[in-house]
C-alpha angles and dihedrals in degrees: 000000000000092000089050092054092049092048091050091049092051091047092049091051091049091052092048092050091047092051091056093057115100117251115227132183117246117264091241093068097042121103116218145138116259101187146350122204139166110243100180111124121252096024099109093131092042091239122120123193117201136175116239109273095022126118136212131185116224118209121202131189119218118192113199139181125220098008097299118170111278095196120125131199122218125210133178120216090212118026091185089065103034136000130200130195129212091269093059096255109150122203121195110222108175141344114295140069136277139166124241110209120200116199129185117236091215123060130241126244089276091056097253131118114244119237134191125183133211121195113219122198118193114204138080112323115226112248102176141018117196125193123208090226128037097183136030130187118200146115130280109280094026116130129211138170128240124199116212127201120199123204129184 
């Protein structure tokens, strides 16, 4: 009888402890965003230079788990310099710089929306840099000066 009472007490304590643990759904059934990246070519440094009046479409890749929403919102930090529509089409308005922020509509596994930013500079993109010297012969430790010319 005494062993039975001790066994029942241990079982009762185990049930009480188990009932206080939080219940979470398995990761397989949860919907969330895994990653958000810019996939537009030639944007390795995440800086885009545009002439005033020109446009560029930005493509993003959203990787999701469990059928989460892949949609992304686009927002410009300065609409006087550059605007962006809901399809990721950027239009350069006037000289200056702004940041385009892309944000997922769905949240990640930690419960936060993912964001990625693209800096946009509006001005005249540099097309060519010319140096006054293309070769130099000297010794280790020598110094010399190059003059660079930049043309749009």
